[in-house]
SERO-4910 file (N, C-alpha, C, O; in steps of 0.05 Angstrom, whole numbers):
BEGIN
 pado doro    nc1    nc2    nc3   cac1   cac2   cac3    cc1    cc2    cc3    oc1    oc2    oc3
  Unk    A    -87   -393    197    -69   -390    181    -41   -393    194    -37   -385    217
  Unk    A    -24   -404    182      3   -398    185     11   -368    194     -1   -349    184
  Unk    A     29   -365    210     34   -335    223     67   -334    198     88   -345    204
  Unk    A     64   -321    178     77   -322    159     70   -303    137     46   -300    131
  Unk    A     96   -286    119     86   -270    103     76   -276     83     88   -293     70
  Unk    A     50   -266     74     37   -272     50     41   -253     29     31   -231     34
  Unk    A     54   -255      4     64   -238    -13     40   -229    -28     36   -205    -33
  Unk    A     22   -251    -34     -6   -237    -53    -18   -217    -38    -28   -198    -50
  Unk    A    -19   -219    -20    -35   -200      6    -22   -168     -3    -35   -149    -11
  Unk    A      5   -170      1     18   -142     -4     20   -135    -34     25   -111    -40
  Unk    A     15   -152    -52     15   -148    -82    -12   -126    -85    -12   -105    -98
  Unk    A    -33   -136    -71    -56   -120    -82    -52    -95    -59    -57    -72    -66
  Unk    A    -44   -100    -35    -50    -84    -15    -30    -61    -12    -37    -41      0
  Unk    A     -5    -64    -23     17    -45    -18      9    -21    -36      5      1    -25
  Unk    A      7    -23    -58     -1     -3    -75    -24     14    -70    -26     36    -82
  Unk    A    -43      6    -53    -67     10    -43    -67     23    -18    -85     40    -13
  Unk    A    -49     17     -1    -50     24     27    -26     40     34    -29     50     56
  Unk    A     -7     44     25     21     49     27     25     79      9      4     83     -4
  Unk    A     38     91      8     37    119     -6     51    116    -33     38    115    -55
  Unk    A     83    113    -31     98    123    -51     88    114    -79     78    129    -95
  Unk    A     93     85    -85     87     82   -109     60     86   -121     59     94   -145
  Unk    A     40     83   -108     18     88   -122     14    118   -132      1    126   -151
  Unk    A     30    131   -113     31    165   -119     52    176   -147     48    194   -162
  Unk    A     71    160   -146     88    162   -168     91    148   -193    104    153   -213
  Unk    A     74    124   -186     77     98   -207     69    108   -233     80     95   -251
  Unk    A     51    130   -244     49    142   -265     70    138   -284     70    125   -305
  Unk    A     94    155   -271    119    163   -286    149    150   -276    169    143   -290
  Unk    A    147    150   -254    168    145   -239    174    104   -238    197     95   -233
  Unk    A    156     91   -243    157     64   -241    157     51   -258    166     28   -257
  Unk    A    145     63   -284    137     43   -308    163     38   -319    180     56   -320
  Unk    A    167     16   -327    192     15   -347    187     18   -372    163     19   -377
  Unk    A    205     21   -393    202     25   -421    193     -4   -434    198    -27   -427
  Unk    A    177      8   -458    165    -23   -468    183    -23   -495    190     -2   -505
  Unk    A    190    -43   -505    209    -50   -523    194    -74   -539    169    -77   -538
  Unk    A    210    -90   -553    198   -115   -563    192   -135   -544    207   -146   -529
  Unk    A    160   -141   -547    151   -161   -533    159   -189   -537    151   -205   -520
  Unk    A    173   -196   -556    182   -216   -561    206   -225   -546    211   -249   -543
  Unk    A    223   -204   -534    248   -199   -524    241   -208   -498    231   -192   -482
  Unk    A    247   -235   -491    248   -241   -461    270   -244   -455    286   -245   -474
  Unk    A    280   -246   -430    308   -249   -414    329   -262   -430    325   -285   -438
  Unk    A    352   -250   -437    368   -267   -445    383   -283   -428    399   -299   -438
  Unk    A    379   -281   -398    395   -291   -381    385   -315   -371    399   -325   -354
  Unk    A    362   -328   -379    354   -345   -375    373   -375   -381    385   -379   -402
  Unk    A    372   -389   -361    390   -416   -369    411   -428   -346    403   -424   -322
  Unk    A    430   -438   -349    438   -449   -328    453   -430   -309    459   -439   -287
  Unk    A    458   -409   -315    469   -389   -291    452   -371   -274    458   -353   -259
  Unk    A    420   -385   -283    403   -373   -257    407   -387   -231    417   -409   -227
  Unk    A    397   -367   -211    397   -382   -183    381   -404   -181    360   -406   -195
  Unk    A    387   -422   -166    372   -444   -158    347   -437   -145    350   -422   -126
  Unk    A    320   -446   -153    291   -436   -147    292   -443   -119    308   -459   -110
  Unk    A    276   -430   -108    265   -433    -68    244   -450    -87    239   -450   -111
  Unk    A    232   -465    -62    210   -479    -69    184   -456    -66    183   -438    -50
  Unk    A    165   -463    -85    141   -441    -85    116   -452    -87    114   -473    -99
  Unk    A     95   -441    -77     75   -449    -80     61   -445   -108     71   -431   -126
  Unk    A     36   -460   -111     25   -456   -137     11   -438   -138     11   -425   -117
  Unk    A     -3   -428   -156    -27   -406   -158    -49   -409   -144    -60   -391   -132
  Unk    A    -59   -439   -144    -87   -442   -132    -81   -444   -100    -99   -434    -86
  Unk    A    -61   -454    -88    -53   -450    -59    -56   -413    -47    -64   -404    -25
  Unk    A    -45   -397    -71    -44   -371    -65    -79   -358    -67    -90   -343    -51
  Unk    A    -89   -366    -86   -119   -359    -91   -137   -371    -63   -155   -358    -52
  Unk    A   -128   -398    -56   -148   -410    -39   -143   -391    -16   -163   -383     -4
  Unk    A   -119   -383     -8   -118   -374     22   -125   -344     22   -131   -333     43
  Unk    A   -126   -330     -2   -133   -304     -4   -170   -312     -4   -184   -294      4
  Unk    A   -178   -330    -11   -207   -335    -12   -214   -338     19   -230   -325     32
  Unk    A   -201   -356     27   -201   -360     61   -208   -338     71   -231   -335     80
  Unk    A   -185   -316     73   -186   -293     80   -216   -272     77   -227   -260     96
  Unk    A   -224   -271     54   -239   -258     43   -271   -268     55   -289   -252     59
  Unk    A   -273   -298     59   -292   -310     67   -296   -298     99   -318   -289    107
  Unk    A   -276   -300    113   -278   -287    140   -286   -259    142   -304   -253    158
  Unk    A   -275   -241    126   -279   -214    124   -306   -207    126   -316   -190    141
  Unk    A   -321   -226    102   -350   -221     91   -368   -228    114   -392   -222    111
  Unk    A   -359   -240    135   -375   -247    162   -381   -224    176   -402   -224    189
  Unk    A   -366   -201    174   -372   -177    187   -387   -156    167   -392   -161    143
  Unk    A   -393   -131    180   -403   -113    159   -402    -89    170   -406    -90    194
  Unk    A   -397    -60    160   -398    -37    174   -421    -19    170   -444    -30    171
  Unk    A   -419      9    166   -438     28    175   -453     34    143   -476     41    140
  Unk    A   -434     28    122   -444     29     93   -423     54     82   -425     57     57
  Unk    A   -409     66     91   -386     83     89   -367     82    102   -366     72    125
  Unk    A   -340     96     87   -319     91    101   -315     99    124   -328    120    128
  Unk    A   -299     89    147   -305     97    173   -285    123    180   -263    126    169
  Unk    A   -296    140    199   -290    163    207   -287    158    237   -304    145    250
  Unk    A   -262    171    249   -256    166    278   -253    199    287   -249    216    270
  Unk    A   -255    205    314   -253    232    322   -244    228    353   -257    216    370
  Unk    A   -220    242    357   -210    244    385   -202    276    394   -189    289    378
  Unk    A   -211    287    418   -215    313    417   -213    311    453   -219    294    470
  Unk    A   -200    344    454   -201    355    486   -214    384    485   -226    393    466
  Unk    A   -210    394    504   -221    421    504   -221    440    486   -238    457    484
  Unk    A   -197    439    468   -193    461    451   -178    449    419   -169    463    401
  Unk    A   -178    426    420   -167    404    397   -186    385    385   -194    367    400
  Unk    A   -195    385    361   -203    362    348   -191    346    324   -185    357    303
  Unk    A   -188    315    332   -170    310    308   -190    286    295   -201    268    308
  Unk    A   -193    289    269   -212    267    253   -191    254    244   -170    264    237
  Unk    A   -198    226    242   -176    207    229   -187    190    209   -206    175    217
  Unk    A   -178    188    183   -191    171    163   -175    151    142   -158    160    127
  Unk    A   -181    130    143   -171    106    130   -169    117     96   -190    124     85
  Unk    A   -145    119     82   -151    119     54   -135     98     46   -119     83     58
  Unk    A   -147     99     12   -140     80     -8   -129     94    -31   -145    103    -47
  Unk    A   -102     96    -35    -80    108    -51    -90    111    -80    -85    133    -91
  Unk    A   -104     93    -92   -108     85   -117   -139     73   -120   -145     52   -108
  Unk    A   -155     87   -134   -187     74   -139   -197     80   -160   -186     97   -174
  Unk    A   -217     69   -166   -231     74   -195   -239    100   -194   -250    108   -173
  Unk    A   -236    115   -216   -245    145   -216   -277    141   -213   -286    162   -203
  Unk    A   -296    124   -218   -328    127   -218   -336    126   -186   -355    137   -175
  Unk    A   -318    109   -173   -324    105   -139   -330    130   -126   -316    150   -124
  Unk    A   -354    126   -115   -369    151    -94   -361    139    -66   -365    117    -55
  Unk    A   -345    162    -59   -337    149    -26   -341    168     -9   -332    161     13
  Unk    A   -352    194    -10   -354    217     10   -372    221     15   -388    218     -4
  Unk    A   -384    227     40   -404    232     56   -412    259     68   -393    274     70
  Unk    A   -432    265     73   -439    285     84   -424    293    113   -416    316    117
  Unk    A   -422    272    132   -407    266    153   -369    269    143   -355    284    157
  Unk    A   -360    261    128   -335    268    116   -333    297    115   -319    313    128
  Unk    A   -351    302     96   -346    328     87   -345    351    107   -329    369    106
  Unk    A   -363    348    125   -368    366    146   -341    360    165   -330    382    172
  Unk    A   -330    340    174   -306    332    180   -281    346    174   -266    358    188
  Unk    A   -280    340    144   -256    352    125   -258    380    131   -241    391    145
  Unk    A   -280    394    120   -282    427    117   -278    443    144   -275    468    147
  Unk    A   -280    421    168   -278    440    193   -250    438    199   -244    450    220
  Unk    A   -226    423    185   -201    423    192   -187    446    186   -191    456    164
  Unk    A   -171    457    201   -147    475    189   -123    464    179   -106    479    170
  Unk    A   -118    431    181    -95    425    179   -101    396    167   -119    382    176
  Unk    A    -84    387    144    -85    364    134    -62    348    141    -41    358    135
  Unk    A    -60    323    152    -40    312    156    -42    281    148    -58    264    156
  Unk    A    -17    278    126    -13    254    116      3    241    122     16    248    141
  Unk    A     11    216    109     30    196    116     64    213    107     83    218    122
  Unk    A     62    219     81     92    229     70     79    256     55     55    257     50
  Unk    A     95    273     50     90    299     31     82    293      3     98    293    -16
  Unk    A     59    287      1     52    282    -28     41    307    -40     26    305    -60
  Unk    A     47    329    -30     37    354    -39     54    378    -55     50    389    -76
  Unk    A     78    383    -35     92    401    -51    115    389    -77    117    364    -80
  Unk    A    128    404    -90    142    392   -115    167    385   -101    182    369   -112
  Unk    A    172    395    -79    203    386    -72    194    356    -56    213    341    -49
  Unk    A    169    349    -49    157    327    -29    158    302    -55    165    278    -51
  Unk    A    150    313    -80    140    297    -98    170    284   -110    174    260   -114
  Unk    A    187    306   -115    215    295   -123    233    277   -109    246    259   -120
  Unk    A    232    284    -78    236    267    -55    228    244    -63    245    228    -70
  Unk    A    203    238    -63    190    208    -64    202    196    -86    213    174    -81
  Unk    A    203    205   -111    214    199   -135    243    188   -135    252    168   -147
  Unk    A    256    204   -122    283    202   -115    290    177    -98    306    160   -105
  Unk    A    275    177    -74    279    167    -52    273    131    -61    287    112    -53
  Unk    A    252    130    -74    241    103    -84    260     96   -108    266     72   -108
  Unk    A    269    108   -124    289    100   -146    308     95   -140    320     79   -154
  Unk    A    325    109   -112    352    102   -100    348     80    -91    364     63   -100
  Unk    A    328     68    -72    329     49    -62    318     25    -71    323      2    -64
  Unk    A    298     33    -92    291      9   -112    302      1   -132    289    -17   -143
  Unk    A    322      7   -142    341      4   -162    366     -9   -155    375     -3   -133
  Unk    A    378    -22   -168    403    -37   -166    423    -13   -163    418      7   -177
  Unk    A    444    -14   -147    468      8   -145    496     -6   -151    517      6   -154
  Unk    A    492    -32   -152    518    -45   -150    521    -60   -184    541    -74   -188
  Unk    A    503    -57   -205    510    -70   -227    494    -91   -233    491   -100   -256
  Unk    A    483   -100   -217    468   -126   -220    439   -125   -229    424   -111   -216
  Unk    A    431   -135   -246    402   -144   -261    387   -159   -243    397   -170   -224
  Unk    A    365   -158   -249    342   -173   -237    340   -198   -251    333   -217   -237
  Unk    A    348   -202   -282    339   -230   -294    365   -244   -290    369   -267   -299
  Unk    A    380   -233   -280    411   -255   -271    405   -260   -236    417   -278   -225
  Unk    A    390   -247   -225    384   -246   -195    367   -266   -191    370   -283   -174
  Unk    A    343   -265   -210    318   -287   -205    328   -314   -211    350   -316   -222
  Unk    A    311   -336   -205    315   -362   -205    300   -367   -232    281   -352   -239
  Unk    A    308   -388   -246    286   -395   -269    260   -397   -263    244   -388   -279
  Unk    A    253   -405   -246    226   -402   -239    212   -377   -236    191   -370   -247
  Unk    A    225   -366   -220    218   -335   -215    216   -315   -241    199   -298   -246
  Unk    A    238   -324   -255    239   -309   -285    224   -317   -300    221   -302   -319
  Unk    A    209   -336   -302    188   -350   -320    161   -338   -314    145   -330   -331
  Unk    A    155   -335   -281    133   -326   -276    132   -295   -277    110   -284   -276
  Unk    A    155   -281   -280    152   -249   -287    145   -250   -316    128   -235   -325
  Unk    A    159   -269   -334    153   -263   -365    128   -267   -368    115   -254   -385
  Unk    A    118   -287   -352     82   -294   -364     67   -277   -353     44   -278   -362
  Unk    A     70   -257   -332     58   -235   -326     59   -212   -343     40   -197   -348
  Unk    A     83   -210   -352     88   -188   -372     79   -185   -400     77   -164   -412
  Unk    A     74   -217   -410     65   -223   -432     42   -204   -444     47   -192   -465
  Unk    A     20   -202   -432     -5   -191   -443      2   -162   -440    -13   -148   -455
  Unk    A     16   -150   -429     26   -120   -429     42   -115   -446     49    -92   -450
  Unk    A     55   -137   -463     80   -128   -483    103   -114   -473    114    -96   -485
  Unk    A    111   -125   -446    130   -113   -439    153   -136   -429    150   -153   -413
  Unk    A    172   -130   -442    193   -157   -437    208   -153   -407    209   -132   -394
  Unk    A    216   -174   -400    226   -176   -365    254   -161   -367    263   -152   -346
  Unk    A    269   -158   -391    295   -140   -383    284   -113   -380    298    -97   -368
  Unk    A    259   -102   -391    255    -74   -375    255    -67   -351    255    -44   -343
  Unk    A    253    -98   -331    250    -93   -305    285    -98   -288    292    -97   -265
  Unk    A    296   -101   -308    326   -103   -303    340    -90   -280    354   -102   -263
  Unk    A    332    -56   -282    348    -44   -256    336    -48   -235    349    -43   -214
  Unk    A    310    -56   -231    294    -56   -206    301    -83   -191    298   -105   -201
  Unk    A    310    -78   -164    310    -99   -142    280   -106   -146    264    -91   -157
  Unk    A    273   -139   -133    249   -154   -135    231   -137   -124    210   -136   -137
  Unk    A    230   -121   -101    208   -116    -87    197    -91   -105    172    -92   -109
  Unk    A    211    -70   -116    208    -50   -133    194    -59   -159    176    -46   -169
  Unk    A    204    -84   -171    190    -99   -197    161   -105   -185    142    -94   -195
  Unk    A    159   -124   -162    137   -130   -153    114   -104   -148     89   -107   -152
  Unk    A    124    -86   -141    101    -64   -131     97    -52   -161     74    -44   -165
  Unk    A    113    -49   -182    111    -36   -205     89    -50   -213     67    -40   -215
  Unk    A     96    -81   -219     82   -100   -235     54    -95   -226     36    -97   -243
  Unk    A     46    -89   -198     18    -87   -193      7    -66   -200    -16    -67   -209
  Unk    A     24    -38   -198     11    -18   -206      6    -20   -239    -14    -12   -250
  Unk    A     23    -30   -249     15    -25   -279    -10    -41   -286    -25    -34   -304
  Unk    A    -14    -66   -269    -38    -79   -273    -61    -70   -273    -79    -73   -289
  Unk    A    -62    -51   -244    -81    -39   -232    -87    -16   -252   -110    -15   -260
  Unk    A    -70      1   -262    -74     22   -275    -91     10   -307   -111     21   -317
  Unk    A    -81     -7   -315    -99    -22   -337   -115    -33   -332   -123    -46   -352
  Unk    A   -128    -36   -312   -155    -47   -307   -173    -23   -295   -196    -25   -285
  Unk    A   -159     -3   -297   -181     22   -294   -177     37   -270   -192     55   -264
  Unk    A   -154     30   -255   -154     45   -223   -133     67   -229   -115     63   -245
  Unk    A   -135     90   -215   -121    117   -224   -116    128   -199   -134    134   -184
  Unk    A    -82    131   -190    -74    144   -166    -81    170   -166    -77    185   -148
  Unk    A    -92    176   -189   -104    209   -187   -128    215   -174   -136    237   -166
  Unk    A   -144    183   -170   -170    186   -163   -170    179   -136   -190    178   -122
  Unk    A   -140    171   -124   -138    162    -97   -146    183    -75   -143    207    -78
  Unk    A   -155    172    -55   -168    192    -31   -140    214    -26   -148    235    -16
  Unk    A   -120    214    -28    -98    237    -18    -97    251    -37    -97    275    -31
  Unk    A    -97    245    -66    -99    269    -87   -124    288    -89   -123    312    -95
  Unk    A   -151    272    -82   -173    287    -78   -169    305    -51   -182    326    -51
  Unk    A   -157    302    -31   -160    313     -5   -137    338     -8   -142    360      0
  Unk    A   -114    330    -21    -96    351    -23   -107    371    -38   -102    393    -29
  Unk    A   -126    369    -65   -132    389    -78   -154    407    -63   -157    431    -67
  Unk    A   -165    397    -50   -188    411    -40   -178    420    -12   -193    436     -2
  Unk    A   -155    413      2   -139    423     18   -126    450     13   -122    468     29
  Unk    A   -119    448    -13    -99    473    -25   -124    496    -25   -124    519    -15
  Unk    A   -144    483    -39   -169    506    -47   -174    518    -21   -176    543    -24
  Unk    A   -176    509      5   -191    513     28   -174    531     44   -185    545     61
  Unk    A   -144    531     38   -122    545     42   -111    528     75    -99    538     93
  Unk    A   -119    505     73   -110    489     97    -73    487     97    -60    489     76
  Unk    A    -63    482    121    -38    475    119    -36    447    121    -55    432    125
  Unk    A     -5    438    117     -4    407    117     13    397    138     28    412    150
  Unk    A     12    374    144     33    358    159     34    331    150     17    319    136
  Unk    A     60    319    160     63    294    151     78    278    174     93    289    190
  Unk    A     70    248    175     80    232    198    105    218    189    116    207    208
  Unk    A    115    215    169    145    202    164    151    210    137    136    226    126
  Unk    A    179    198    121    184    205     95    180    187     79    173    165     88
  Unk    A    184    189     53    181    169     30    208    150     35    208    125     32
  Unk    A    232    165     42    253    144     43    249    127     69    258    104     69
  Unk    A    236    137     91    228    112    107    212     91     97    220     67     99
  Unk    A    192     98     86    175     86     65    186     57     52    178     34     54
  Unk    A    210     73     37    216     55     14    236     42     30    244     23     17
  Unk    A    250     44     58    264     30     66    258      1     76    273    -18     78
  Unk    A    221      3     84    209    -20     94    218    -41     75    229    -61     83
  Unk    A    213    -36     53    213    -59     29    249    -67     19    259    -89     14
  Unk    A    261    -42     17    289    -44     13    301    -60     30    316    -77     21
  Unk    A    298    -59     59    314    -83     74    301   -104     77    307   -116     98
  Unk    A    278   -117     58    272   -140     66    292   -162     55    306   -156     35
  Unk    A    295   -184     66    314   -202     54    310   -208     27    289   -206     15
  Unk    A    331   -216     16    331   -213    -13    313   -245    -22    310   -250    -46
  Unk    A    305   -260     -7    292   -286    -16    262   -281     -8    242   -294    -15
  Unk    A    264   -263      4    230   -251     17    223   -230    -13    203   -233    -27
  Unk    A    240   -215    -17    232   -194    -43    223   -217    -68    204   -215    -84
  Unk    A    242   -235    -67    237   -249    -94    213   -266    -96    202   -271   -117
  Unk    A    203   -278    -67    176   -289    -65    154   -268    -65    131   -274    -70
  Unk    A    162   -242    -60    140   -224    -65    132   -219    -92    109   -212    -98
  Unk    A    156   -225   -112    153   -213   -138    143   -239   -146    122   -237   -159
  Unk    A    151   -265   -141    140   -293   -154    110   -294   -152     97   -297   -173
  Unk    A     94   -290   -125     69   -296   -127     53   -268   -129     28   -267   -129
  Unk    A     71   -245   -133     56   -221   -148     47   -227   -175     26   -223   -186
  Unk    A     69   -239   -183     65   -242   -218     45   -269   -221     33   -271   -242
  Unk    A     44   -286   -203     33   -311   -210      2   -298   -207    -12   -301   -226
  Unk    A     -8   -286   -185    -32   -277   -184    -43   -249   -199    -65   -239   -197
  Unk    A    -27   -242   -211    -26   -211   -226    -56   -211   -239    -70   -191   -237
  Unk    A    -67   -234   -252    -89   -229   -262   -117   -226   -248   -138   -219   -258
  Unk    A   -110   -235   -222   -134   -231   -199   -126   -205   -177   -138   -199   -156
  Unk    A   -107   -196   -186   -102   -170   -170   -123   -148   -168   -130   -138   -147
  Unk    A   -129   -144   -184   -152   -121   -190   -177   -125   -180   -191   -106   -171
  Unk    A   -187   -154   -180   -211   -165   -169   -207   -161   -135   -221   -147   -121
  Unk    A   -188   -175   -127   -177   -173   -103   -172   -144    -88   -176   -141    -64
  Unk    A   -162   -122   -106   -163    -92    -98   -196    -90    -98   -202    -83    -75
  Unk    A   -216    -93   -112   -236    -86   -112   -255    -99    -85   -272    -86    -72
  Unk    A   -249   -124    -80   -259   -132    -57   -247   -119    -35   -263   -115    -17
  Unk    A   -226   -112    -30   -214    -99     -7   -225    -71     -5   -228    -59     17
  Unk    A   -230    -60    -26   -245    -32    -27   -267    -33    -22   -275    -12    -13
  Unk    A   -288    -53    -23   -313    -61    -16   -316    -63     12   -336    -56     24
  Unk    A   -295    -72     23   -299    -70     52   -292    -47     65   -305    -40     85
  Unk    A   -270    -31     55   -262     -9     64   -288     14     60   -293     30     78
  Unk    A   -307     14     31   -324     28     25   -347     26     47   -360     44     57
  Unk    A   -347      7     52   -371     -7     74   -369      4    100   -388     10    115
  Unk    A   -344      6    107   -335     16    130   -333     -8    155   -334     -6    180
  Unk    A   -328    -29    140   -323    -51    153   -292    -60    167   -275    -77    160
  Unk    A   -292    -42    187   -257    -39    194   -251    -68    201   -231    -78    191
  Unk    A   -268    -84    219   -260   -113    225   -254   -128    201   -233   -141    200
  Unk    A   -272   -127    179   -263   -144    155   -241   -132    141   -225   -148    132
  Unk    A   -235   -107    137   -210    -99    130   -183   -106    141   -162   -112    131
  Unk    A   -193   -102    167   -163   -118    183   -155   -142    183   -134   -150    194
  Unk    A   -173   -160    170   -171   -190    163   -161   -190    138   -148   -211    132
  Unk    A   -163   -175    123   -151   -172     90   -120   -161     89   -102   -170     76
  Unk    A   -118   -138    107    -99   -122    106    -80   -117    129    -56   -112    125
  Unk    A    -90   -119    150    -74   -111    172    -73   -136    198    -72   -134    223
  Unk    A    -72   -158    180    -75   -183    202    -49   -192    207    -33   -194    188
  Unk    A    -41   -198    232    -14   -212    237    -14   -239    224      6   -243    210
  Unk    A    -29   -254    226    -31   -284    209    -26   -278    180     -8   -292    171
  Unk    A    -35   -263    164    -34   -260    138    -13   -241    128     -5   -243    105
  Unk    A     -2   -219    148     22   -208    139     46   -210    161     62   -192    165
  Unk    A     47   -231    172     72   -234    194     91   -250    179     90   -257    156
  Unk    A    112   -256    200    133   -272    186    155   -249    177    153   -225    172
  Unk    A    171   -261    176    201   -240    171    200   -217    174    214   -202    160
  Unk    A    183   -207    196    183   -184    203    167   -165    187    171   -142    194
  Unk    A    155   -168    173    140   -154    152    114   -141    164    112   -117    161
  Unk    A     98   -153    175     77   -139    189     87   -120    213     75    -99    215
  Unk    A    104   -125    228    112   -110    247    125    -85    227    119    -62    232
  Unk    A    139    -90    210    153    -65    199    128    -48    182    131    -24    177
  Unk    A    110    -60    176     90    -44    154     69    -34    173     62    -11    169
  Unk    A     58    -47    195     42    -36    214     47    -31    240     44     -7    246
  Unk    A     56    -46    257     64    -43    285     81    -29    291     77    -14    310
  Unk    A    106    -27    277    124     -5    288    119     20    276    126     40    289
  Unk    A    104     26    247     94     51    244     72     62    260     73     85    269
  Unk    A     57     49    264     33     55    279     41     67    310     30     87    320
  Unk    A     61     50    322     76     64    347     85     88    346     79    106    362
  Unk    A    100     92    326    114    114    318     92    141    311     98    164    317
  Unk    A     72    135    300     53    159    297     31    168    321     19    189    322
  Unk    A     29    142    341     12    154    363     21    178    378      6    196    384
  Unk    A     51    177    387     61    199    396     58    228    385     56    248    398
  Unk    A     57    226    355     57    248    345     27    258    344     21    281    342
  Unk    A     13    239    345    -20    249    344    -22    261    377    -36    280    387
  Unk    A    -11    250    385    -14    259    419     -8    285    423    -21    303    434
  Unk    A     14    287    412     27    313    410      6    336    398      6    358    410
  Unk    A    -12    330    374    -27    347    366    -50    354    384    -66    373    379
  Unk    A    -51    339    404    -78    359    421    -66    374    445    -76    378    467
  Unk    A    -41    382    436    -20    405    454    -28    433    435    -20    455    444
  Unk    A    -41    432    413    -43    456    399    -72    459    395    -83    437    393
  Unk    A    -88    479    393   -114    483    391   -121    485    362   -106    495    347
  Unk    A   -145    474    354   -150    475    329   -167    450    318   -177    437    336
  Unk    A   -171    442    295   -176    418    285   -161    407    260   -155    421    240
  Unk    A   -155    382    263   -134    371    251   -150    348    231   -167    335    242
  Unk    A   -144    345    204   -155    321    195   -130    302    188   -110    311    175
  Unk    A   -132    274    197   -110    259    187   -117    234    168   -135    218    176
  Unk    A   -104    230    142   -115    218    123    -91    194    123    -69    204    115
  Unk    A    -89    171    128    -69    152    126    -82    123    120   -105    117    128
  Unk    A    -66    106    105    -69     85     91    -88     71    112    -78     68    134
  Unk    A   -117     62    107   -136     50    117   -128     21    132   -143     14    150
  Unk    A   -108      6    127    -97    -10    144    -81     -1    167    -70    -17    182
  Unk    A    -79     26    170    -64     33    203    -85     37    218    -82     37    243
  Unk    A   -108     39    205   -133     45    228   -149     22    234   -169     23    249
  Unk    A   -142     -2    221   -152    -26    227   -141    -50    236   -117    -46    237
  Unk    A   -148    -72    242   -135    -91    258   -122    -93    285   -122    -71    297
  Unk    A   -114   -108    296   -108   -117    328    -88    -93    336    -89    -86    360
  Unk    A    -69    -81    317    -51    -66    329    -54    -33    311    -35    -19    304
  Unk    A    -77    -28    307    -79     -3    298    -80     20    311    -83     21    336
  Unk    A    -78     42    295    -73     67    313    -96     75    333    -93     87    354
  Unk    A   -120     66    323   -142     67    341   -143     57    367   -151     69    387
  Unk    A   -133     30    362   -125     10    385   -111     19    401   -119     16    424
  Unk    A    -88     32    397    -70     36    409    -70     67    425    -59     71    447
  Unk    A    -85     87    408    -99     99    426   -116     98    450   -113    113    470
  Unk    A   -132     79    448   -156     77    465   -143     60    486   -149     63    510
  Unk    A   -122     42    477   -107     24    504    -88     51    519    -79     48    542
  Unk    A    -84     71    506    -70     92    523    -95    107    541    -87    125    557
  Unk    A   -118    102    540   -138    112    556   -151    136    541   -166    152    552
  Unk    A   -146    137    517   -164    157    501   -190    154    495   -196    130    494
  Unk    A   -208    168    490   -238    160    480   -231    170    453   -224    193    446
  Unk    A   -234    151    440   -239    156    404   -264    150    394   -271    126    393
  Unk    A   -278    169    385   -302    165    374   -305    150    343   -292    156    324
  Unk    A   -319    135    343   -320    116    315   -322     83    320   -331     71    339
  Unk    A   -313     74    300   -320     38    302   -297     28    317   -295      4    322
***
């Protein structure tokens, strides 16, 4: 595959493997509904000239190629778990999916033993405290909404706007409801709405489950980065990349839940190699600095923090998006390259 950004993968993966919008999507990203017949009044001669866009079949073919490669490998039959330890510290690392179907059973005895032994739960960002959830909503809204009076429907080309309108028709939501949003926010919001309508629920995501259990157990909490940092990853994308992200997310929206089901299958099987192909692959997430920003740079930032945890005695359970623990530049690979013995696949 060519080394360029593939927005269709981000559409299904971003809400599943990043924290922010899947966590606050229920209330803070959903646009208000209105007359379903009210499509954007801004279509016409004043819309920007359309970029050259791929058609839907190209997008699906590309995904199917990656899926076929992912399915050539298999895992242990349950989500992967890793352990790093020294004389007085044990660090368990577990890859999460932030939005899941409520009926999915993913916990194992091995997982429960590791989690129950931990004194501290470390997450990507603060999704536990009221202050953290407030900051998450504020940061994503501040960075995901236009601050200069622009409107999405007047910024998009007629091609991109038509794709958005078609994606929203089954939901009964007019494209003008997305007008306050920058294209990246509209793309991820669209994905969240579709996944939720198809039975996925952020409240069933791994983090929400672990936070509730950790509170009950009296564990302390730690965080590797901020919601503002996560929002910046998308907010600093070039406008044309954001627009392509929105276009391809809209075009492949009917298939997005099936895609996520297949990604979750790889995760639930513990197929770290297959998950890397689908989610954390430089060939499908590269170009325009996307792969570096989503995975390489963040993983590099996290490794020193994990190393520092070895200086404090006790047991820590780290739960981060599964894509960070898979692929050629995973946290696990980086730790092993530093000479650490990390137990696990």
